[in-house]
C-alpha angles and dihedrals in degrees: 000000000000116000116227122217119232112263132210090282091069092237136085097267133145119256091248093057091048090053091053090050090048090054091048092051089049090051088046090051090050090050091050090048091050092049091049088051090054091048090049090049089051092048090049090051092048089048090053091048092051089052091052092047090051090051092051091048092051090050091049090049091052091048091048091050090049094049090045091055091048092051092049091050092047090050090049092049090050093053091051090051092049089049090050096052093040099246091131129024118247 
């Protein structure tokens, strides 16, 4: 019986079987790379969504501040009118 040397697979396999395993590993690597690419795309889309949400939140904050200022001015004007007509004491 002829003794075989261990190949790159770490077992006593024939060269042909190791070639098949190498091809499967290469396919596995390409699948992993493809999955990583999908993950990266999803992260990029999420990043873009977060930017849009931050922009919308900033706009809402500005609108709220504007409405709050208007309300305060209206309240102040109402108090002055009430003082003028004598509905409340100064």
